[in-house]
C-alpha positions as a Markdown table, in Angstrom:
| # | Residue | x | y | z |
|---|---|---|---|---|
| 1 | Met | 3.2 | 3.3 | -26.7 |
| 2 | Met | 3.6 | 4.5 | -23.1 |
| 3 | Asp | -0.2 | 4.1 | -22.6 |
| 4 | Asn | 0.3 | 0.3 | -23.0 |
| 5 | Phe | 2.7 | 0.2 | -20.1 |
| 6 | Trp | 0.4 | 2.5 | -18.0 |
| 7 | Asn | -2.6 | 0.3 | -18.7 |
| 8 | Glu | -0.6 | -2.8 | -17.7 |
| 9 | Leu | 0.5 | -1.4 | -14.4 |
| 10 | Gln | -3.0 | -0.2 | -13.6 |
| 11 | Glu | -4.4 | -3.6 | -14.5 |
| 12 | Glu | -1.9 | -5.4 | -12.3 |
| 13 | Leu | -2.6 | -3.2 | -9.3 |
| 14 | Lys | -6.4 | -3.8 | -9.7 |
| 15 | Arg | -5.8 | -7.5 | -10.0 |
| 16 | Gly | -3.8 | -7.4 | -6.8 |
| 17 | Val | -6.9 | -6.2 | -5.0 |
| 18 | Lys | -9.3 | -8.7 | -6.6 |
| 19 | Glu | -7.2 | -11.9 | -6.9 |
| 20 | Lys | -5.9 | -13.4 | -3.6 |
| 21 | Gly | -2.9 | -15.1 | -5.2 |
| 22 | His | -1.8 | -12.2 | -7.4 |
| 23 | Pro | 1.8 | -11.0 | -6.6 |
| 24 | Phe | 0.6 | -7.4 | -6.3 |
| 25 | Arg | -1.7 | -8.3 | -3.5 |
| 26 | Phe | 1.3 | -7.7 | -1.2 |
| 27 | Gly | 3.6 | -4.8 | -1.5 |
| 28 | Thr | 6.5 | -3.4 | 0.4 |
| 29 | Phe | 5.6 | -0.1 | 2.1 |
| 30 | Gly | 8.4 | 2.3 | 3.1 |
| 31 | Thr | 8.2 | 5.3 | 5.5 |
| 32 | Val | 10.8 | 7.6 | 7.1 |
| 33 | Gly | 10.0 | 8.9 | 10.5 |
| 34 | Met | 11.7 | 11.6 | 12.6 |
| 35 | Asp | 14.7 | 9.4 | 13.2 |
| 36 | Lys | 15.4 | 9.5 | 9.4 |
| 37 | Leu | 15.7 | 5.7 | 9.3 |
| 38 | Pro | 13.8 | 4.0 | 6.5 |
| 39 | Arg | 11.2 | 1.5 | 7.7 |
| 40 | Leu | 9.9 | -1.2 | 5.4 |
| 41 | Arg | 7.0 | -3.6 | 5.9 |
| 42 | Thr | 4.6 | -5.7 | 3.9 |
| 43 | Ile | 1.1 | -4.4 | 3.4 |
| 44 | Val | -2.0 | -5.9 | 1.7 |
| 45 | Leu | -3.3 | -3.8 | -1.1 |
| 46 | Arg | -7.0 | -3.3 | -0.4 |
| 47 | His | -8.3 | -0.8 | -2.9 |
| 48 | Val | -7.3 | 1.1 | -6.1 |
| 49 | Phe | -9.8 | 3.9 | -6.3 |
| 50 | Asp | -11.0 | 5.6 | -9.5 |
| 51 | Asn | -8.9 | 8.7 | -8.7 |
| 52 | Gly | -5.8 | 6.6 | -8.8 |
| 53 | His | -5.3 | 6.5 | -5.0 |
| 54 | Leu | -4.5 | 3.2 | -3.3 |
| 55 | Cys | -5.4 | 2.1 | 0.2 |
| 56 | Phe | -4.5 | -0.5 | 2.8 |
| 57 | Tyr | -5.6 | -1.3 | 6.3 |
| 58 | Thr | -3.7 | -1.2 | 9.6 |
| 59 | Asp | -4.0 | -0.9 | 13.3 |
| 60 | Lys | -4.0 | 2.8 | 14.1 |
| 61 | Arg | -1.5 | 2.2 | 17.0 |
| 62 | Ser | 1.1 | 0.8 | 14.6 |
| 63 | Lys | 4.4 | 2.6 | 14.0 |
| 64 | Lys | 3.6 | 3.2 | 10.3 |
| 65 | Val | 0.7 | 5.5 | 11.4 |
| 66 | Met | 3.1 | 7.5 | 13.5 |
| 67 | His | 5.7 | 7.7 | 10.7 |
| 68 | Ile | 3.0 | 8.9 | 8.3 |
| 69 | Met | 2.1 | 11.7 | 10.7 |
| 70 | Glu | 5.7 | 12.7 | 11.0 |
| 71 | Asn | 6.5 | 12.5 | 7.3 |
| 72 | Pro | 3.7 | 11.6 | 4.7 |
| 73 | Asn | 6.2 | 10.9 | 1.9 |
| 74 | Ile | 6.2 | 7.2 | 1.2 |
| 75 | Ser | 7.2 | 4.5 | -1.3 |
| 76 | Leu | 5.4 | 1.3 | -2.3 |
| 77 | Leu | 7.0 | -1.5 | -4.3 |
| 78 | Phe | 5.3 | -4.4 | -6.1 |
| 79 | Tyr | 6.9 | -7.2 | -8.0 |
| 80 | Asn | 5.4 | -9.9 | -10.3 |
| 81 | Pro | 8.1 | -12.6 | -10.7 |
| 82 | Glu | 6.1 | -14.4 | -13.5 |
| 83 | Lys | 5.9 | -11.2 | -15.6 |
| 84 | Leu | 9.2 | -9.8 | -14.4 |
| 85 | Leu | 7.4 | -6.6 | -13.7 |
| 86 | Gln | 8.2 | -4.1 | -11.0 |
| 87 | Val | 6.1 | -1.1 | -10.1 |
| 88 | Lys | 7.4 | 1.5 | -7.7 |
| 89 | Ile | 5.1 | 4.2 | -6.4 |
| 90 | Glu | 6.1 | 7.4 | -4.6 |
| 91 | Gly | 3.4 | 9.4 | -3.0 |
| 92 | Leu | 1.8 | 11.0 | 0.0 |
| 93 | Ala | 0.1 | 8.9 | 2.6 |
| 94 | Ser | -2.7 | 10.0 | 4.9 |
| 95 | Val | -4.7 | 8.4 | 7.6 |
| 96 | Val | -8.4 | 8.3 | 6.6 |
| 97 | Thr | -10.5 | 10.1 | 9.2 |
| 98 | Asp | -13.9 | 10.0 | 7.4 |
| 99 | Glu | -16.1 | 8.0 | 9.8 |
| 100 | Asn | -18.6 | 7.0 | 7.2 |
| 101 | Lys | -15.8 | 5.6 | 4.9 |
| 102 | Leu | -14.3 | 3.8 | 7.8 |
| 103 | Lys | -17.6 | 2.3 | 8.9 |
| 104 | Thr | -18.3 | 1.1 | 5.4 |
| 105 | Met | -14.9 | -0.5 | 5.0 |
| 106 | Trp | -15.0 | -2.1 | 8.5 |
| 107 | Lys | -18.4 | -3.6 | 7.7 |
| 108 | Asp | -16.9 | -5.3 | 4.6 |
| 109 | Ile | -14.0 | -6.9 | 6.4 |
| 110 | Pro | -14.7 | -10.7 | 7.0 |
| 111 | Glu | -15.3 | -11.4 | 10.7 |
| 112 | Ser | -12.3 | -13.7 | 10.9 |
| 113 | Asn | -10.0 | -10.8 | 9.8 |
| 114 | Lys | -11.5 | -8.2 | 12.2 |
| 115 | Lys | -9.6 | -9.6 | 15.2 |
| 116 | Asp | -6.4 | -8.3 | 13.6 |
| 117 | Tyr | -7.5 | -4.8 | 14.7 |
| 118 | Thr | -8.7 | -5.8 | 18.2 |
| 119 | Thr | -5.6 | -6.8 | 20.1 |
| 120 | Glu | -5.5 | -5.4 | 23.6 |
| 121 | Thr | -1.9 | -4.2 | 23.2 |
| 122 | Ala | -0.4 | -2.3 | 20.2 |
| 123 | Pro | 1.4 | -3.9 | 17.3 |
| 124 | Gly | 5.1 | -4.2 | 18.1 |
| 125 | Ser | 4.6 | -4.6 | 21.8 |
| 126 | Thr | 6.6 | -7.3 | 23.6 |
| 127 | Leu | 4.7 | -10.5 | 24.3 |
| 128 | Lys | 5.8 | -13.4 | 26.5 |
| 129 | Asn | 3.8 | -16.0 | 24.6 |
| 130 | Pro | 2.0 | -15.5 | 21.3 |
| 131 | Asn | -0.7 | -18.0 | 22.4 |
| 132 | Asn | -1.7 | -15.6 | 25.2 |
| 133 | Leu | -2.6 | -12.6 | 22.9 |
| 134 | Glu | -5.7 | -11.0 | 24.3 |
| 135 | Tyr | -8.4 | -9.4 | 22.2 |
| 136 | Leu | -11.0 | -6.7 | 22.9 |
| 137 | Thr | -14.7 | -7.3 | 22.4 |
| 138 | Gly | -16.7 | -4.6 | 20.6 |
| 139 | Asp | -13.8 | -2.2 | 20.3 |
| 140 | His | -11.2 | -2.0 | 17.5 |
| 141 | Phe | -8.3 | 0.0 | 16.2 |
| 142 | Phe | -9.0 | -0.3 | 12.5 |
| 143 | Cys | -7.4 | 2.3 | 10.4 |
| 144 | Met | -7.2 | 3.0 | 6.6 |
| 145 | Ile | -4.2 | 4.5 | 5.0 |
| 146 | Glu | -4.7 | 6.2 | 1.6 |
| 147 | Ile | -1.9 | 6.8 | -0.8 |
| 148 | Glu | -2.0 | 9.7 | -3.3 |
| 149 | Pro | 0.7 | 8.8 | -5.9 |
| 150 | Phe | 2.8 | 11.5 | -7.5 |
| 151 | Arg | 5.3 | 9.3 | -9.3 |
| 152 | Ile | 5.1 | 5.7 | -10.6 |
| 153 | Glu | 7.8 | 3.7 | -12.2 |
| 154 | Tyr | 7.2 | 0.7 | -14.5 |
| 155 | Leu | 10.1 | -1.7 | -15.0 |
| 156 | Lys | 9.7 | -4.7 | -17.2 |
| 157 | Leu | 12.7 | -7.1 | -17.4 |
| 158 | Lys | 12.7 | -8.6 | -20.9 |
| 159 | Arg | 15.0 | -9.3 | -23.9 |
| 160 | Pro | 16.3 | -7.8 | -26.0 |
| 161 | Asn | 15.7 | -4.6 | -24.0 |
| 162 | His | 14.3 | -4.0 | -20.5 |
| 163 | Ile | 11.7 | -1.2 | -20.4 |
| 164 | Arg | 11.5 | 1.4 | -17.8 |
| 165 | Val | 9.0 | 4.2 | -17.8 |
| 166 | Ala | 8.5 | 7.0 | -15.2 |
| 167 | Tyr | 5.1 | 8.6 | -14.9 |
| 168 | Ser | 4.7 | 11.9 | -13.0 |
| 169 | Met | 1.6 | 13.8 | -12.1 |
| 170 | Glu | 1.7 | 17.0 | -14.1 |
| 171 | Asp | -1.3 | 19.4 | -14.0 |
| 172 | Glu | -3.8 | 16.7 | -13.0 |
| 173 | Asn | -2.5 | 14.3 | -15.7 |
| 174 | Trp | 0.0 | 11.5 | -15.7 |
| 175 | Glu | 3.0 | 12.2 | -18.0 |
| 176 | Gly | 5.4 | 9.4 | -19.0 |
| 177 | Glu | 9.0 | 9.3 | -20.1 |
| 178 | Phe | 11.3 | 6.4 | -20.8 |
| 179 | Leu | 14.3 | 5.9 | -18.6 |
| 180 | Val | 17.4 | 3.8 | -18.9 |
| 181 | Pro | 16.6 | 0.6 | -17.1 |
């Protein structure tokens, strides 16, 4: 029975990558840096790999990269309001350093989106006028973050009973158990 819920959450994550309007396309990503203050932001889910890892892109100068370096423990949250399905992922984040992988991913990004990684100043920097944002030519700060999940929670809000299942990585396998919703 738990396999059905596992398959559904995996399918929803994969659809989030493939379908632009899918609610799992965007997730809430949480980190905690040295200041011990939780930081939340929205990310765009870019890949769900065969090994179960997930990935998103960012500017390597962003605060989230610094937070991951300080503390790789992260959380991701996805919610589909039509299905009343929430998926919470806890895992370890790492900055991808494999140059071949980065070049391959960079090549696949549409030209119109590449400018998001070419601003002259770092994300979060003050700006007097957003119309005066300057971009680099030929250089970029593209970065990939890969998430290795170690716990995934599935929560389906439905009647007569909500269903909540926690999956944990045990000896290279995902083991599930029902939880009180």
